[in-house]
ZAROTOR-44880 format. One record per atom (N, C-alpha, C, O): x, y, z; atom name; residue number from 1. Coordinates in nm, 4 decimals. Atoms other than C-alpha are relative to their C-alpha. Example, Ala and Ser with C-alpha at 12.3 -4.5 7.8 and 13.67 -1.06 7.14 Angstrom:
2
X:Y:Z:a:k
0.0890:-0.1190:0.0000:N:1 $
1.2300:-0.4500:0.7800:CA:1 $
0.0900:0.1200:0.0000:C:1 $
0.1936:0.1181:0.0665:O:1 $
-0.0820:-0.1190:-0.0060:N:2 $
1.3670:-0.1060:0.7140:CA:2 $
-0.0770:0.1090:0.0730:C:2 $
-0.0261:0.2198:0.0899:O:2 $
***
This chain:
148
X:Y:Z:a:k
0.1152:0.0130:0.0347:N:1 $
-0.1704:-1.4575:5.3713:CA:1 $
-0.1081:0.0175:-0.0847:C:1 $
-0.0655:0.0929:-0.1722:O:1 $
0.0207:-0.0647:0.1528:N:2 $
-0.4329:-1.4060:5.1059:CA:2 $
-0.1761:-0.0111:0.0531:C:2 $
-0.2132:-0.1272:0.0709:O:2 $
0.1298:-0.0414:-0.0273:N:3 $
-0.8133:-1.2989:5.2039:CA:3 $
-0.0648:-0.0479:-0.1531:C:3 $
-0.0212:-0.0416:-0.2681:O:3 $
0.0474:0.0838:0.1466:N:4 $
-1.0888:-1.4959:4.9830:CA:4 $
-0.1387:0.1240:-0.0209:C:4 $
-0.1897:0.2035:0.0581:O:4 $
0.0437:-0.1314:0.0634:N:5 $
-1.2969:-1.2723:4.7543:CA:5 $
-0.0702:-0.0889:-0.0923:C:5 $
-0.0147:-0.1682:-0.1683:O:5 $
0.0548:0.0859:0.1477:N:6 $
-1.5707:-1.4253:4.5280:CA:6 $
-0.0857:0.1294:-0.0893:C:6 $
-0.1464:0.2291:-0.0501:O:6 $
0.0222:-0.0941:0.0761:N:7 $
-1.6487:-1.2606:4.2190:CA:7 $
-0.0800:-0.0730:-0.1019:C:7 $
-0.0808:-0.1955:-0.1137:O:7 $
0.1229:0.0806:0.0941:N:8 $
-1.9226:-1.3255:3.9462:CA:8 $
0.0560:0.0399:-0.1573:C:8 $
0.0615:0.1587:-0.1888:O:8 $
-0.0494:-0.0104:0.1531:N:9 $
-1.7831:-1.3640:3.5555:CA:9 $
-0.1136:-0.0842:-0.0634:C:9 $
-0.1807:-0.1750:-0.0144:O:9 $
0.0839:0.0421:0.0897:N:10 $
-1.9830:-1.4243:3.2582:CA:10 $
0.0502:-0.1765:-0.0348:C:10 $
0.1629:-0.2005:0.0086:O:10 $
-0.0162:0.1257:0.0364:N:11 $
-1.9540:-1.7909:3.1490:CA:11 $
0.1314:0.0322:-0.1065:C:11 $
0.2381:-0.0261:-0.0872:O:11 $
-0.0602:0.0012:0.1119:N:12 $
-1.7746:-1.6843:2.8422:CA:12 $
0.1597:0.0636:0.0608:C:12 $
0.2661:0.0120:0.0267:O:12 $
-0.1338:-0.0825:-0.0987:N:13 $
-1.4860:-1.4741:3.0522:CA:13 $
0.0475:-0.1403:0.0948:C:13 $
0.1658:-0.1735:0.1015:O:13 $
-0.0702:0.1486:-0.1040:N:14 $
-1.4397:-1.8120:3.2969:CA:14 $
0.0607:-0.0508:-0.0928:C:14 $
0.1766:-0.0888:-0.0757:O:14 $
-0.0825:0.1326:0.0470:N:15 $
-1.3827:-2.0129:2.9930:CA:15 $
0.1372:0.0837:-0.0717:C:15 $
0.2525:0.0494:-0.0455:O:15 $
-0.1638:-0.0796:-0.0033:N:16 $
-1.1068:-1.7622:2.8528:CA:16 $
0.0596:0.0154:0.1075:C:16 $
0.1734:-0.0112:0.0687:O:16 $
-0.0768:0.0187:-0.1418:N:17 $
-0.9599:-1.7428:3.2083:CA:17 $
0.0196:-0.1551:0.0228:C:17 $
0.1280:-0.1896:0.0700:O:17 $
-0.0555:0.1661:0.0123:N:18 $
-0.9652:-2.1468:3.1941:CA:18 $
0.1083:-0.0251:-0.1107:C:18 $
0.2218:-0.0655:-0.0859:O:18 $
-0.0427:0.0102:0.1178:N:19 $
-0.8484:-2.1618:2.8773:CA:19 $
0.1741:0.0654:0.0230:C:19 $
0.2794:0.0017:0.0191:O:19 $
-0.1827:-0.0490:-0.0101:N:20 $
-0.5127:-1.9066:2.9332:CA:20 $
0.0500:-0.0705:0.1302:C:20 $
0.1689:-0.1001:0.1419:O:20 $
-0.0638:0.1194:-0.1628:N:21 $
-0.4520:-2.1118:3.2828:CA:21 $
0.0463:-0.1178:-0.0072:C:21 $
0.1283:-0.1631:0.0726:O:21 $
-0.0595:0.1041:0.0719:N:22 $
-0.4045:-2.4085:3.0863:CA:22 $
0.0847:0.0037:-0.0825:C:22 $
0.1521:-0.0959:-0.1089:O:22 $
-0.0961:-0.0066:0.1068:N:23 $
-0.2099:-2.2979:2.8455:CA:23 $
0.1093:0.0554:0.0752:C:23 $
0.2144:-0.0065:0.0586:O:23 $
-0.0913:-0.0604:-0.0941:N:24 $
-0.0022:-2.0692:3.1041:CA:24 $
0.0783:-0.0974:0.0882:C:24 $
0.1986:-0.0876:0.1125:O:24 $
-0.0033:0.1045:-0.0985:N:25 $
-0.0128:-2.3774:3.3412:CA:25 $
0.0050:0.0899:0.1280:C:25 $
0.0949:0.0676:0.2091:O:25 $
0.0163:-0.0818:-0.1258:N:26 $
-0.1029:-2.1181:3.6158:CA:26 $
-0.1311:-0.0200:0.0444:C:26 $
-0.2127:-0.0515:-0.0422:O:26 $
0.1357:-0.0018:-0.0273:N:27 $
-0.4141:-2.1233:3.8203:CA:27 $
-0.0802:0.1026:-0.0489:C:27 $
-0.0332:0.1941:-0.1164:O:27 $
0.0857:-0.0621:0.0660:N:28 $
-0.7169:-1.9686:3.7392:CA:28 $
0.0103:0.1680:0.1239:C:28 $
0.0059:0.2866:0.0912:O:28 $
-0.0215:-0.1339:-0.1049:N:29 $
-0.6751:-1.7118:4.0678:CA:29 $
0.1476:0.0640:-0.0402:C:29 $
0.1627:0.1838:-0.0164:O:29 $
-0.1035:-0.0780:0.0288:N:30 $
-0.3186:-1.6407:3.9412:CA:30 $
-0.0123:0.1095:-0.1122:C:30 $
0.0429:0.2180:-0.1310:O:30 $
0.0425:-0.1075:0.1704:N:31 $
-0.4731:-1.5003:3.5887:CA:31 $
-0.0638:0.1082:0.0713:C:31 $
-0.0052:0.2164:0.0681:O:31 $
0.1088:-0.1066:-0.0117:N:32 $
-0.7744:-1.2952:3.7470:CA:32 $
0.1429:0.0868:0.0813:C:32 $
0.1841:0.1900:0.0285:O:32 $
-0.0887:-0.0652:-0.0961:N:33 $
-0.4864:-1.1880:4.0334:CA:33 $
0.0780:0.0840:-0.0773:C:33 $
0.0893:0.1971:-0.0301:O:33 $
-0.0987:-0.1047:0.0993:N:34 $
-0.2528:-1.0199:3.7530:CA:34 $
-0.0894:0.0514:-0.0678:C:34 $
-0.0593:0.1692:-0.0874:O:34 $
0.0917:-0.1229:0.0610:N:35 $
-0.5317:-0.8724:3.5760:CA:35 $
-0.0484:0.1239:0.0679:C:35 $
-0.0603:0.2386:0.0249:O:35 $
0.0639:-0.0948:-0.0809:N:36 $
-0.6711:-0.7106:3.8521:CA:36 $
0.1544:0.0897:0.0160:C:36 $
0.1632:0.2100:-0.0086:O:36 $
-0.1485:-0.0972:-0.0479:N:37 $
-0.2609:-0.6042:3.9586:CA:37 $
0.0374:0.1008:-0.1271:C:37 $
0.0851:0.2078:-0.0892:O:37 $
-0.0064:-0.0651:0.1112:N:38 $
-0.2282:-0.4513:3.5978:CA:38 $
-0.1287:0.1112:-0.0219:C:38 $
-0.1092:0.2252:-0.0642:O:38 $
0.1026:-0.1263:-0.0246:N:39 $
-0.5796:-0.2617:3.6330:CA:39 $
0.0135:0.0848:0.0838:C:39 $
-0.0407:0.1948:0.0735:O:39 $
0.0078:-0.0676:-0.1322:N:40 $
-0.4881:-0.1486:3.9628:CA:40 $
0.1523:0.1078:0.0119:C:40 $
0.1798:0.1965:0.0927:O:40 $
-0.1158:-0.0827:-0.0206:N:41 $
-0.1249:-0.0264:3.8489:CA:41 $
0.0080:0.1263:-0.0387:C:41 $
-0.0387:0.1562:-0.1486:O:41 $
-0.0185:-0.1701:0.0619:N:42 $
-0.0391:0.3669:3.8289:CA:42 $
0.0582:-0.0066:-0.1094:C:42 $
0.0166:0.0690:-0.1972:O:42 $
-0.0395:-0.0261:0.0907:N:43 $
0.1762:0.2926:3.5958:CA:43 $
-0.0428:-0.0801:-0.1444:C:43 $
0.0291:-0.1013:-0.2421:O:43 $
0.1050:0.0879:0.1215:N:44 $
-0.0525:0.1036:3.3420:CA:44 $
-0.0684:0.1303:-0.1022:C:44 $
-0.0933:0.1170:-0.2221:O:44 $
0.0715:-0.0881:0.1062:N:45 $
-0.2109:0.4269:3.2014:CA:45 $
0.1298:0.0620:-0.0306:C:45 $
0.1316:0.1136:-0.1423:O:45 $
-0.0917:-0.0556:0.0362:N:46 $
0.1366:0.5558:3.2122:CA:46 $
0.0540:-0.0750:-0.1495:C:46 $
0.0843:-0.0194:-0.2550:O:46 $
-0.0465:0.0506:0.1220:N:47 $
0.2366:0.2836:2.9750:CA:47 $
-0.0696:-0.0394:-0.1411:C:47 $
-0.0247:-0.0856:-0.2460:O:47 $
0.1013:-0.0192:0.1602:N:48 $
-0.0848:0.3084:2.7242:CA:48 $
0.0417:0.0996:-0.0187:C:48 $
0.1067:0.0958:-0.1232:O:48 $
-0.0268:-0.1640:0.0348:N:49 $
-0.0156:0.6803:2.7208:CA:49 $
0.1381:0.0033:-0.1102:C:49 $
0.1418:0.0660:-0.2161:O:49 $
-0.1453:0.0082:0.0741:N:50 $
0.3702:0.5951:2.5905:CA:50 $
-0.0243:-0.0644:-0.1026:C:50 $
0.0338:-0.0271:-0.2045:O:50 $
-0.0199:0.0427:0.1092:N:51 $
0.2519:0.3444:2.3678:CA:51 $
-0.0891:0.0814:-0.1251:C:51 $
-0.0599:0.0981:-0.2435:O:51 $
0.0814:-0.0940:0.0994:N:52 $
-0.0306:0.5596:2.2168:CA:52 $
0.1053:0.1441:-0.0620:C:52 $
0.0702:0.1951:-0.1684:O:52 $
-0.0880:-0.1193:0.0324:N:53 $
0.2464:0.8609:2.1713:CA:53 $
0.0906:-0.0814:-0.1104:C:53 $
0.0985:-0.0456:-0.2280:O:53 $
-0.0873:0.0664:0.1319:N:54 $
0.4923:0.5972:1.9842:CA:54 $
-0.0906:-0.0145:-0.1348:C:54 $
-0.0445:0.0305:-0.2398:O:54 $
0.1010:0.0164:0.1090:N:55 $
0.2022:0.5184:1.7415:CA:55 $
-0.0432:0.1274:-0.0484:C:55 $
-0.0629:0.1393:-0.1693:O:55 $
0.0615:-0.1494:0.0741:N:56 $
0.0813:0.8844:1.6898:CA:56 $
0.1545:0.0716:-0.0249:C:56 $
0.1491:0.1584:-0.1121:O:56 $
-0.1285:-0.0355:0.0878:N:57 $
0.4527:0.9790:1.6157:CA:57 $
0.0343:-0.0648:-0.1275:C:57 $
0.0442:0.0080:-0.2263:O:57 $
0.0138:0.0937:0.0896:N:58 $
0.4952:0.6783:1.3852:CA:58 $
-0.0799:0.0472:-0.1174:C:58 $
-0.0296:0.0478:-0.2297:O:58 $
0.0791:-0.0583:0.0635:N:59 $
0.1855:0.8323:1.2311:CA:59 $
0.0414:0.1449:-0.0701:C:59 $
0.0658:0.1761:-0.1866:O:59 $
-0.0516:-0.1380:0.0594:N:60 $
0.2757:1.1751:1.2031:CA:60 $
0.1119:0.0020:-0.1213:C:60 $
0.1076:0.0599:-0.2298:O:60 $
-0.0953:0.0117:0.1012:N:61 $
0.5927:1.0745:1.0431:CA:61 $
-0.0321:-0.0466:-0.1556:C:61 $
0.0345:-0.0259:-0.2571:O:61 $
0.0557:0.1111:0.1335:N:62 $
0.3888:0.8518:0.7695:CA:62 $
-0.0365:0.1178:-0.0781:C:62 $
-0.0089:0.1392:-0.1961:O:62 $
0.0937:-0.1148:0.1032:N:63 $
0.1767:1.1764:0.6891:CA:63 $
0.0874:0.1154:-0.0438:C:63 $
0.0674:0.1821:-0.1453:O:63 $
-0.0761:-0.0851:0.0611:N:64 $
0.4547:1.3966:0.6841:CA:64 $
0.0970:-0.0604:-0.1277:C:64 $
0.1269:0.0148:-0.2204:O:64 $
-0.0619:0.0476:0.1219:N:65 $
0.6480:1.1833:0.4368:CA:65 $
-0.1370:0.0099:-0.1447:C:65 $
-0.1299:0.0858:-0.2413:O:65 $
0.1242:0.0021:0.1014:N:66 $
0.2922:1.1069:0.2146:CA:66 $
-0.0222:0.1774:-0.0367:C:66 $
-0.0619:0.2160:-0.1467:O:66 $
0.0218:-0.1520:0.0646:N:67 $
0.2787:1.5192:0.2154:CA:67 $
0.1211:0.0395:-0.0845:C:67 $
0.1295:0.1288:-0.1687:O:67 $
-0.1377:-0.0498:0.0881:N:68 $
0.6276:1.5226:0.0842:CA:68 $
0.0133:-0.0380:-0.1348:C:68 $
0.0607:0.0324:-0.2239:O:68 $
0.0540:0.0840:0.1222:N:69 $
0.5366:1.2694:-0.1854:CA:69 $
-0.0453:0.0851:-0.1106:C:69 $
0.0025:0.1214:-0.2181:O:69 $
0.0987:-0.0437:0.0544:N:70 $
0.2564:1.4219:-0.2700:CA:70 $
0.0580:0.1315:-0.0762:C:70 $
0.0413:0.1404:-0.1979:O:70 $
-0.0413:-0.1610:0.0124:N:71 $
0.4080:1.7927:-0.3035:CA:71 $
0.0946:-0.0384:-0.1256:C:71 $
0.0638:0.0037:-0.2371:O:71 $
-0.0928:0.0604:0.1269:N:72 $
0.6959:1.6240:-0.5399:CA:72 $
-0.0535:-0.0131:-0.0787:C:72 $
-0.0359:0.0542:-0.1803:O:72 $
0.1119:0.0538:0.1517:N:73 $
0.4387:1.4627:-0.7597:CA:73 $
-0.0648:0.1018:-0.0502:C:73 $
-0.0743:0.1217:-0.1713:O:73 $
0.0583:-0.1122:0.1071:N:74 $
0.2579:1.7607:-0.8144:CA:74 $
0.0597:0.1304:-0.0573:C:74 $
0.0059:0.2056:-0.1384:O:74 $
-0.1029:-0.0778:0.1009:N:75 $
0.5681:1.9841:-0.9026:CA:75 $
0.0505:-0.0496:-0.0920:C:75 $
0.0726:0.0208:-0.1905:O:75 $
-0.0372:0.0889:0.1223:N:76 $
0.6986:1.6805:-1.1172:CA:76 $
-0.1228:0.0655:-0.0971:C:76 $
-0.1117:0.1676:-0.1650:O:76 $
0.0905:-0.0003:0.0975:N:77 $
0.4080:1.6908:-1.3042:CA:77 $
-0.0164:0.1598:-0.0646:C:77 $
0.0052:0.1902:-0.1819:O:77 $
-0.0164:-0.1378:0.0238:N:78 $
0.3654:2.0780:-1.2865:CA:78 $
0.0747:0.0567:-0.0918:C:78 $
0.0390:0.1425:-0.1725:O:78 $
-0.1448:-0.0553:0.0713:N:79 $
0.7297:2.1232:-1.4327:CA:79 $
-0.0347:-0.0688:-0.1457:C:79 $
-0.0374:0.0054:-0.2439:O:79 $
0.0285:0.0923:0.1237:N:80 $
0.6428:1.8362:-1.7162:CA:80 $
-0.1319:0.0938:-0.0822:C:80 $
-0.1242:0.1324:-0.1988:O:80 $
0.1144:-0.0864:0.1054:N:81 $
0.3305:2.0298:-1.8521:CA:81 $
0.0349:0.1077:-0.0190:C:81 $
-0.0055:0.1468:-0.1285:O:81 $
0.0012:-0.1116:0.0216:N:82 $
0.4397:2.3443:-1.8232:CA:82 $
0.1510:-0.0100:-0.1314:C:82 $
0.1647:0.0390:-0.2436:O:82 $
-0.1288:0.0248:0.1471:N:83 $
0.7886:2.2417:-2.0349:CA:83 $
-0.0814:-0.0598:-0.1393:C:83 $
-0.0617:0.0019:-0.2440:O:83 $
0.0373:0.0805:0.0836:N:84 $
0.6023:2.0131:-2.2596:CA:84 $
-0.1179:0.1216:-0.0970:C:84 $
-0.1165:0.1221:-0.2201:O:84 $
0.0600:-0.0681:0.0847:N:85 $
0.3247:2.3033:-2.3541:CA:85 $
0.1185:0.1372:-0.0445:C:85 $
0.0931:0.1855:-0.1549:O:85 $
-0.1042:-0.0647:0.0347:N:86 $
0.6090:2.5374:-2.3961:CA:86 $
0.0465:-0.0252:-0.1254:C:86 $
0.0349:0.0555:-0.2177:O:86 $
-0.0679:0.0488:0.1157:N:87 $
0.7773:2.3528:-2.6472:CA:87 $
-0.0195:-0.0911:-0.0980:C:87 $
0.0623:-0.1462:-0.1718:O:87 $
0.1034:0.0744:0.0845:N:88 $
0.5215:2.1763:-2.8212:CA:88 $
-0.0594:0.1067:-0.1243:C:88 $
-0.1395:0.1974:-0.1018:O:88 $
0.0955:-0.0750:0.0822:N:89 $
0.4190:2.3288:-3.1494:CA:89 $
-0.1004:-0.0517:-0.0453:C:89 $
-0.1100:-0.1728:-0.0653:O:89 $
0.1375:0.0111:0.0717:N:90 $
0.0780:2.3623:-3.2929:CA:90 $
0.0174:-0.1062:-0.1296:C:90 $
0.0827:-0.0642:-0.2251:O:90 $
0.0126:0.0811:0.1402:N:91 $
0.0410:2.0735:-3.5679:CA:91 $
-0.1111:0.0771:-0.0789:C:91 $
-0.2185:0.1243:-0.0415:O:91 $
0.1128:-0.0284:0.1252:N:92 $
-0.1171:2.1756:-3.9006:CA:92 $
-0.0983:-0.1560:0.0276:C:92 $
-0.0587:-0.2605:0.0793:O:92 $
0.0927:0.0932:0.0008:N:93 $
-0.4604:1.9626:-3.9353:CA:93 $
0.0565:-0.1260:-0.0701:C:93 $
0.0522:-0.2325:-0.0086:O:93 $
-0.0440:0.1346:0.0316:N:94 $
-0.3091:1.7068:-4.1571:CA:94 $
0.0919:-0.0888:0.0584:C:94 $
0.1260:-0.1969:0.0103:O:94 $
-0.1226:0.1101:-0.0608:N:95 $
-0.0521:1.5620:-3.9226:CA:95 $
-0.0751:-0.0224:0.1181:C:95 $
-0.0009:-0.0488:0.2127:O:95 $
0.0392:-0.0065:-0.1452:N:96 $
-0.2915:1.5473:-3.6297:CA:96 $
-0.0175:-0.1461:-0.0069:C:96 $
0.0167:-0.2085:0.0934:O:96 $
0.0062:0.1324:-0.0524:N:97 $
-0.3734:1.1873:-3.7079:CA:97 $
0.0917:-0.0877:0.0042:C:97 $
0.0943:-0.1852:0.0793:O:97 $
-0.1627:0.0600:-0.0046:N:98 $
-0.0414:1.0691:-3.7776:CA:98 $
0.0568:0.0498:0.1473:C:98 $
0.1315:-0.0352:0.1959:O:98 $
-0.0475:0.0153:-0.1511:N:99 $
0.0479:1.2038:-3.4089:CA:99 $
-0.0802:-0.0210:0.0736:C:99 $
-0.0242:-0.0265:0.1831:O:99 $
0.1008:0.0859:-0.0888:N:100 $
-0.2676:1.0753:-3.2317:CA:100 $
0.0580:-0.1481:-0.0116:C:100 $
0.0775:-0.2119:0.0919:O:100 $
-0.0532:0.1158:-0.0087:N:101 $
-0.1307:0.7601:-3.3500:CA:101 $
0.1289:-0.0314:0.0761:C:101 $
0.1441:-0.1153:0.1649:O:101 $
-0.1629:0.0240:-0.0485:N:102 $
0.2390:0.7775:-3.2708:CA:102 $
-0.0319:0.0684:0.1867:C:102 $
0.0508:0.0583:0.2774:O:102 $
0.0367:-0.0528:-0.1168:N:103 $
0.0651:0.9478:-2.9576:CA:103 $
-0.0163:-0.1254:0.1087:C:103 $
0.0415:-0.1387:0.2166:O:103 $
0.0699:0.1203:-0.0878:N:104 $
-0.1108:0.6214:-2.8197:CA:104 $
0.1418:-0.1047:-0.0306:C:104 $
0.1804:-0.1825:0.0566:O:104 $
-0.1072:0.1231:-0.0496:N:105 $
0.1899:0.4019:-2.9017:CA:105 $
0.1257:0.0346:0.0919:C:105 $
0.1973:-0.0451:0.1526:O:105 $
-0.1285:0.0145:-0.1646:N:106 $
0.4535:0.5763:-2.6509:CA:106 $
-0.0853:0.0230:0.1280:C:106 $
-0.0505:-0.0089:0.2417:O:106 $
0.0626:0.0625:-0.1594:N:107 $
0.1539:0.6149:-2.4088:CA:107 $
0.0086:-0.1296:0.0346:C:107 $
0.0411:-0.1664:0.1475:O:107 $
-0.0207:0.1487:-0.0578:N:108 $
0.1494:0.2462:-2.4288:CA:108 $
0.1280:-0.0455:0.0654:C:108 $
0.1381:-0.1136:0.1674:O:108 $
-0.1012:0.0553:-0.0644:N:109 $
0.5031:0.2087:-2.3968:CA:109 $
0.0223:0.0610:0.1389:C:109 $
0.0851:0.0122:0.2329:O:109 $
-0.0199:-0.0666:-0.1663:N:110 $
0.4933:0.4299:-2.0973:CA:110 $
-0.0738:-0.0737:0.0845:C:110 $
-0.0298:-0.0925:0.1979:O:110 $
0.0952:0.0498:-0.0878:N:111 $
0.2176:0.2595:-1.9580:CA:111 $
0.0707:-0.1638:0.0369:C:111 $
0.0437:-0.2126:0.1467:O:111 $
-0.0450:0.1069:-0.0048:N:112 $
0.4177:-0.0844:-2.0083:CA:112 $
0.1246:0.0354:0.1108:C:112 $
0.1411:-0.0322:0.2124:O:112 $
-0.1166:-0.0263:-0.0822:N:113 $
0.7437:0.0939:-1.8509:CA:113 $
-0.0450:0.0178:0.1330:C:113 $
-0.0043:-0.0575:0.2215:O:113 $
0.0220:-0.0029:-0.1390:N:114 $
0.5939:0.2098:-1.5546:CA:114 $
-0.0954:-0.1252:0.0991:C:114 $
-0.0969:-0.1228:0.2222:O:114 $
0.0097:0.1106:-0.0586:N:115 $
0.4017:-0.1474:-1.4957:CA:115 $
0.0922:-0.0398:0.0287:C:115 $
0.0875:-0.0899:0.1410:O:115 $
-0.1167:0.0919:-0.0312:N:116 $
0.7688:-0.2880:-1.5159:CA:116 $
0.0535:0.0752:0.1055:C:116 $
0.0905:-0.0124:0.1835:O:116 $
-0.0317:-0.0635:-0.1155:N:117 $
0.8833:-0.0313:-1.2399:CA:117 $
-0.0760:0.0059:0.1265:C:117 $
-0.0237:0.0256:0.2362:O:117 $
0.0899:0.0422:-0.1012:N:118 $
0.5877:-0.0861:-1.0335:CA:118 $
0.0009:-0.1460:0.1025:C:118 $
-0.0150:-0.1718:0.2218:O:118 $
-0.0004:0.1063:-0.0659:N:119 $
0.6219:-0.4227:-1.0096:CA:119 $
0.1166:-0.0943:0.0499:C:119 $
0.1170:-0.2103:0.0912:O:119 $
-0.1251:0.0239:-0.0674:N:120 $
0.9853:-0.4244:-0.9168:CA:120 $
0.0200:0.0552:0.1379:C:120 $
0.1154:0.0331:0.2125:O:120 $
-0.0369:-0.0563:-0.0941:N:121 $
0.9073:-0.2163:-0.6566:CA:121 $
0.0466:0.1125:0.0173:C:121 $
0.0391:0.1632:0.1292:O:121 $
-0.0848:-0.1000:0.0627:N:122 $
1.1030:0.0690:-0.8162:CA:122 $
-0.1053:0.1614:0.0245:C:122 $
-0.2141:0.1662:-0.0327:O:122 $
0.0584:-0.1208:-0.0246:N:123 $
0.9748:0.4430:-0.7009:CA:123 $
0.0951:0.0961:-0.0158:C:123 $
0.2041:0.1012:0.0412:O:123 $
-0.0491:-0.1297:0.0240:N:124 $
1.0605:0.7668:-0.8432:CA:124 $
0.0232:0.0964:0.1633:C:124 $
0.1344:0.1463:0.1811:O:124 $
0.0042:-0.0611:-0.0885:N:125 $
1.0179:0.9352:-0.5299:CA:125 $
0.0843:-0.0581:0.1198:C:125 $
0.1138:0.0045:0.2216:O:125 $
-0.0869:0.0528:-0.0727:N:126 $
1.2234:0.6923:-0.3671:CA:126 $
0.1815:0.0393:-0.0099:C:126 $
0.2700:0.0287:0.0750:O:126 $
-0.1027:-0.0319:0.0687:N:127 $
1.5102:0.8098:-0.5841:CA:127 $
0.0618:0.1890:0.0250:C:127 $
0.1680:0.2363:-0.0153:O:127 $
-0.0112:-0.0628:-0.0305:N:128 $
1.4846:1.1245:-0.4591:CA:128 $
0.0443:0.0452:0.1465:C:128 $
-0.0390:0.0256:0.2351:O:128 $
-0.0531:-0.0020:-0.1148:N:129 $
1.6952:1.2259:-0.1647:CA:129 $
-0.1227:0.1006:0.0937:C:129 $
-0.2055:0.1801:0.0490:O:129 $
0.0822:-0.0352:-0.0536:N:130 $
1.5231:1.3140:0.1518:CA:130 $
0.0249:0.1465:0.0397:C:130 $
-0.0751:0.2178:0.0475:O:130 $
-0.0610:-0.1445:0.0075:N:131 $
1.7091:1.6505:0.2058:CA:131 $
-0.0237:0.0867:-0.1098:C:131 $
0.0228:0.1994:-0.0935:O:131 $
-0.0032:-0.1246:0.1030:N:132 $
1.6290:1.8415:-0.1154:CA:132 $
-0.1038:0.0883:0.0138:C:132 $
-0.1217:0.1780:-0.0686:O:132 $
0.0852:-0.1219:-0.0507:N:133 $
1.3603:2.0336:0.0576:CA:133 $
0.0413:0.1077:0.0676:C:133 $
-0.0054:0.2213:0.0759:O:133 $
-0.0581:-0.1037:-0.1124:N:134 $
1.5980:2.1696:0.3071:CA:134 $
0.1406:0.0918:-0.0633:C:134 $
0.2347:0.1455:-0.0049:O:134 $
-0.0973:-0.0975:0.0560:N:135 $
1.8046:2.3493:0.0619:CA:135 $
-0.0266:0.1090:-0.0234:C:135 $
-0.1257:0.1361:-0.0911:O:135 $
0.0127:-0.1413:0.0407:N:136 $
1.8425:2.6879:0.0450:CA:136 $
0.0152:0.0703:-0.1215:C:136 $
0.1218:0.0404:-0.1753:O:136 $
-0.0201:-0.0746:0.1294:N:137 $
1.7985:2.9305:-0.2810:CA:137 $
0.0823:-0.0312:-0.0575:C:137 $
0.0818:-0.1015:-0.1585:O:137 $
-0.1756:0.0022:0.0239:N:138 $
2.1751:2.9619:-0.2877:CA:138 $
0.0499:-0.1414:-0.0522:C:138 $
0.1238:-0.1706:-0.1462:O:138 $
-0.0463:0.1547:0.0348:N:139 $
2.1928:2.5743:-0.2635:CA:139 $
-0.0354:-0.0882:-0.0893:C:139 $
0.0265:-0.1936:-0.1035:O:139 $
0.1105:0.0729:0.1107:N:140 $
1.9568:2.4414:-0.5247:CA:140 $
0.1137:0.0339:-0.1118:C:140 $
0.1912:0.1269:-0.1340:O:140 $
-0.0982:0.0043:0.1762:N:141 $
2.1371:2.3465:-0.8705:CA:141 $
-0.0682:0.0981:-0.0585:C:141 $
-0.1734:0.1422:-0.0123:O:141 $
0.0686:-0.0607:0.1096:N:142 $
2.0700:2.5576:-1.1732:CA:142 $
-0.0633:-0.1085:-0.0936:C:142 $
-0.0013:-0.2004:-0.1470:O:142 $
0.0681:0.0873:0.0681:N:143 $
1.8163:2.3857:-1.3448:CA:143 $
-0.0753:0.0798:-0.1664:C:143 $
-0.1197:0.1944:-0.1733:O:143 $
0.0430:-0.0893:0.1316:N:144 $
1.7019:2.4889:-1.7177:CA:144 $
-0.1578:0.0427:-0.0070:C:144 $
-0.2365:-0.0493:-0.0291:O:144 $
0.1634:-0.0024:-0.0220:N:145 $
1.3392:2.6379:-1.6893:CA:145 $
-0.0400:0.0676:-0.1145:C:145 $
0.0216:0.1649:-0.1579:O:145 $
0.0825:-0.0945:0.1161:N:146 $
1.1153:2.7530:-1.9720:CA:146 $
-0.0454:0.1311:0.0561:C:146 $
-0.1001:0.1582:0.1630:O:146 $
0.0799:-0.1365:0.0023:N:147 $
1.0263:3.0923:-2.0159:CA:147 $
-0.1598:0.0100:0.0154:C:147 $
-0.2418:-0.0262:-0.0690:O:147 $
0.1499:0.0125:0.0129:N:148 $
0.6969:3.1318:-1.9204:CA:148 $
-0.0602:0.1458:-0.0701:C:148 $
-0.1808:0.1592:-0.0905:O:148 $
***
């Protein structure tokens, strides 16, 4: 047995209900009944909370990967700059113009190589294993570090 209830909806919502009922080949009453049942369901809030939790977990993992990648990038740049500054002797004034020209050529080559890698979807950070940050100092490979 069903009881009758009169409910008022805005015209736009009535159109949406009617369109959904036509698409699903259900009555408008069945559509409204399912919506109200879903709203009144005690586990509805739990499902929403679970969905939010999954999304937050995924976002947390993405942020952790971004922090890791940023740390690797900063360390890579710092190590390169330190190494370059350590091994590069100052140039005499008469050799600076030629060195600047050669430097521009090499930089253009670097930019072209970088562009090719990025177009192919290659990433240096993807080549670094995820477990590299979990090595203890005793497990780290010996690396040639310039003396400061």
